[in-house]
N, C-alpha and C positions, 0 to 999 in steps of 0.2 A: 238458479243463476250461476252457482259455483260450478256446476257440471258444464254449462255452456262456456264459461271462462276457461275451464281446464281444457276443453276440446279445442278452443281457439289457440291456447298456448301451445298445445301439442302440434298444431299445424304450422306454427310460426317457425320459419327456417332462418338460421343464422349462417352467414359466411363472413368470417373475419380474416384480416390480414391481406397481404398482397403477394402475388407471384407464387413461388414454390412453397411458402410456408403457410398458406391460408388454411383455415379450418372450417368445416361445414358440419352443422348439427342442428337439431331442433331443441326447443325448450324441453320437450318430453324426454329427449335423450339425456340431457344434463340432470333432470330430476330422477330418471331411472338410475343413473350412475350413483347419485347421492343415496338413493334408497338401498342399493346393494352395499355400498361402502358402510352405511350406517348399520346394516345387518351384520356385516363382518366384524364391526367394532365390538359387538356383544357376543361374538363367537369365541370359544376357547380353542378353536381348531388352529394348530400351528403347522400341521403337515400340509405341504404344498398340494399334494394330490387330493386330499380331502377338501381343501379350500376350492380347488377346481370343481369338484362335484357340487359343493354348496352353491357356488356362483352359477354353474351351468343350470341348476334347477330353476333359477329365476327366468331363464329363457325358454322353458318348455312351452310349447304351443304357439310361440311367435312364428309368423309366416316365413316360409322360405321364399326368398327373392334373389335371383342371380344378378351379377354385374352392378351392384350398388356403389362400387368404387369408381366406376368409369365416368369420365367427363373431362372437358377441357376448360381451363387448365387443370392439371392434377392438384387435388386438395387432399388434406387429411380428413377423411370422411368418418364421422362417428354416427353410426346408425344402429341403434338397439331395437328398432321396430321391425326391420326386415333383414334377414340373415341368409348367407349361404354357408357351406361347410367351413370355409376358411375364415370368414369374418366372425363366425361363432367362436371358433377356437381362439382367434386373436383377441376377441372381446373378453372371453372368459380368462385367458391367461393374463391379460393386462390388468383386469379387475382383481386378480388374485395376487398381484404384486403389492408391496407395502406402499400403497397410495392412499391419500386421505382427502383428496379433493378432485373435482372434475378436471382442473388444470393438471394435476399430477397424473390423472388417468390418460389425458391426451398425450402427455409426454411419453408415458410408458408405451402407449399404442404406436406412436411415431417411431420409437426405437425398435419395436417389434416388426413393424411392417416395412420399414425402409432401411436400406444400407446406410449406415452411419447417420440415420435420422434425416436423410436428405429427401424431401418430398418431391420426387420426380418420377414419372412413369417408369423410366428405365432403371431407376434405383429401387423400385418396389421389388420385394423378394417374391417374385412370381413362382419360381420353382421351389418346392418344399425342401429339396436337397440344399438349396442355397439358404432358405429360411432357417433350416435346422443348423447349418454350419455357422451362420452369422450370429444367431441367438445363442448358440453354444459357446462361441467366443466371448459373448457378453455374460456368460455364467447363468443364463436364465433356464436353459434346458440342456439335457444330455441325451444323445442317441445311445440307447442301451441295447439296440438290436444285435450288435456283434456279440454281446454277452449271453444271448439266449441260446439254449440248446436247439440244434437243428438249423441255426442261421447259416446263410451262405453268402459269399462275396457277391456284390452287385456293381459291376462296372457301369458307369453312366455314359450315355450317348445323347445328351439333351440337344434338341434342335428344333422342336416343334414351333416355337414362337417365331424364330427367324425364318423358318421354311414355310410358315403359313401366316404371313402378315395380314392377309385378307380376312382372317378370322378375328382380328383384333382392331377395333376402331382406332385406337391410339397409334397403331403401326401403319395403317393404310395411308399411303401418301407421305410417309415420313421415313425415307431411306436411312437417315442418320440414326433414327431410333432402332431400326432393324439391325443396323451395323453394331450398335451398342449391345443389343440383345444377343447377337451372335458372339460378341466378345465375352459377355457374361456366361453364356453357355460353354464356351471353350474353357474358361477358368474353372467352372464347376466340374466339368468333365475331367479335368486334369487332377482333381483331388482324389486321394486314395482313401481306403478304409470303410467305404460304404458296404453295408450288408443288408440282407432282408430275410425275413422269416417266411419260407414257403407256406402257403396255406395248408398244405398236406401235413405240416409239422406243428400245426397250431395246438393240437391236443397235448403234446409233451411240454410245451413252453408256456401255456396260458397261466399256470400257477405263479409265474414270475412277473406277470403283468399286474400293476397296482391301479387302484382307483385314481382317476385323474391323469393317467398316462395318455399322451396324444398318439392316436393311431393314424398312420398314413397308409392308404391303400395303394400298394405298388402295382402299376399297370403294365400290361403287355403292349400298349399302344406305342408305336415307334416314335422316339424323340421326346417322350414324356417320362416323368418319374412317378408321380402320384396323381390320382384323379379324384380322390375323396379324402376327407379328414373326419375324425370323430374323437370322442373322449371316453376312454375305457371306464366301465362302471360295473362293479360286482353287484348285480341286482339281488342276488342271494349268495350265500357262501359257496354254492355249487354252480352258479350261472354267471359267466362273464359276458356282458353285452356292451353297448356303448351308447352315448348320447351324441346326436348329430342333427344337423339341419338337412332333412331328407327331401330330395327333389321329388320323390314319388308321393310321400305323405304331404308335401307342400307346407311343412312346418318343422319345428324343432321337436324331436321325440326321443324317448328312451326306446331304442330298437326293440321290437317285441320278441325277437328270437336271439339266440346266442351269437356272439361274434364269429365263432367257428361255423355255425350254420349259415350265417350271412355270407361269409367268404366262399363257401362251397357253391353258392348260387351265382357268384359274380364271375362270369366266364372270362372277362378281360382283366381280372385281378389275379396277379401271380402270388401275392403274399402281402406282408405288412412291414412297416417300420414302427418301432415303439420309441417314442420321444418322451423322456421324463422331465417334468418341471422340477427345478431345484428349489429346495426350501430356503 
């Protein structure tokens, strides 16, 4: 009987609030959050990166599902049951913050995902360059890529969302949203100081990457910055790999080969960003 009740609870979907500040989750999501937070209470881990790895392990084998944030109207979606590469990283980072309740977690997630915490589609931090900058201003992360040996400047020319509105359900038929995204792209493109680590230079720089660093896979696709995210993980003292929501494996995994080997196989990936969570 308890099993049946647990199953029904997991399926029950909640959506609270009105307009831009509404929150969507299931009972299973809130219970999972509390389980992770309870585990962290008993942990002596103070290092931000090690906390990231500890939290990320809770997500292993959870299914990969894309576009779980999409819907009208825009809501703050909490979904620990289905993840893509971005929602995995956001979930892990938010849970790694000094939060002690589900309500604390949702506030941490809102601040991570949206500019100034404003839950609107055009204020969601779609581009990782923008996400990195805004959360860097809040003291949550630091882009350490420019400090890595072999890194090179990376001028940005973001345009993909505003030039491909048909690829985004929330932009189709909404020229005002497209105009806002074009404005966001222009602002991000005007920022200086971005760098990337070419994948050919990975060998000399990997020793400076720590457990829990967020890895952004910089793309050659015109108008985009990053097409994948993962969490750096030293599986052994000699092998750096990463934890990610894999579209090919259809679940969250510890990547079976090294980060360097993975990069060599990705033809459209030119290198990486390394984003460090702050303690």
